[in-house]
C-alpha angles and dihedrals in degrees: 000000000000133000086261096054112122109252119188114203110196109207093022093159094056126091095266098034094050091049090052090048093051092048095048091046090051090052092055102260104155106184106062119154128200137163129194120233088254091055095044127016103208090197089066111082095197093053092048094048092048090050092050093047089054100041104032096199117205091210132026123198112192107209093143120111145131103254139177146135133273094291095051093045091050095047099043107033095149095053093046092052102037103036093048091050091047092051097048097038092053093048096044095045094046089049092051095045094047098044103254102170100199127042124174114197119196120206137155141260088247088083088081124086118274094240100032117143115272132277095039114241124198088242091066093073112124095002097117146356122310128237103274095219093067105017093119093061091039094054091051091051093046089055089053092051092050092046091054090046090051092051091048091050098042103034102023092233124156096249113150135178123216117197111199126197117233107322127207138162146098116353090026124152111260098178105130092216097054109017130107123252102269100050090040089056092048090055094043094050092044094051092044089051091052089049093058099280094296118181118283117224115211132185123253133358099303091237103106114103122230139180121218130199125194110239095237089061089053090051089052089054090053091050088050090053090046095052096041134050103236114214097223135046101235132046134173117227119201148100100268089232130097141180138192120273086242090057090047091052092050091049092051092044089055094047092048093044097234112157101183132100127289113221119196118210103208091182087075121080122267098202120209112004094226137001114182119159125226101223098174093116094058092041090054089055093051109263122122134164119252109189118082119217099252092049091046092051090050091052091047094048091049090052090048091053092048093049103033092120093061102029109159112261113194117216114207 
């Protein structure tokens, strides 16, 4: 690995992929490779294989996925399962067949069982039932983790999986139909503020606890995995701290400057009661997050304000 090694970042236009690209560029990596979904359909095995044969990347970072919140997962289970498996299978297999030595697979904390002990350790994978509201996405990601583990075991390749907690930050998806909870709240509070501080309706009871990691910290974890040979195949990436959804809403409300009422719709699902990551393995190796939640929300809201005219709207 040198600063001139060819590094392909799948999903380089997304929130995570673009953060990784910016960070690598800032560190002096000069041979970064990215393709838009129009230029390369990662669901198409032939296209992916042809691309790999031509480019021969030394490193592949898989930050490409079909993602969304509870509503999107519930409404489009087939797409969340099949498209994510197609994307990762094509990338992993092409990397193996064409000799890519390092592969970094990005997943999600939703791979762990719904009622697993807290905080979530890597060892809890496949020990109990998943959360039904996002099991389709979770099963796809679990298959990616196990595929990378199998390659590591059978072929002794440096293929590693990083499982982030809930990510947020600049270049996030703020589409209310498909976004995750934090960017959706930013948009809801912002629009309610513009409408005279009208009440903001939020799903669930507000009692579930969640952990949030700023996307630049996730990018730093990927760079850490890139520049070091990690001894195991699976690592959690997070802050090790969580808060209730109600506390999150109040923090966002304060940052946005909304002064109206928050109304909780308890008829809507809460999802998993708690999802806190055990990040002791990554801490022991030397990586830690740097951005606290309030600062991260302020940075994200500022980006939202600066880009509100072209906020990404996802079409299902």
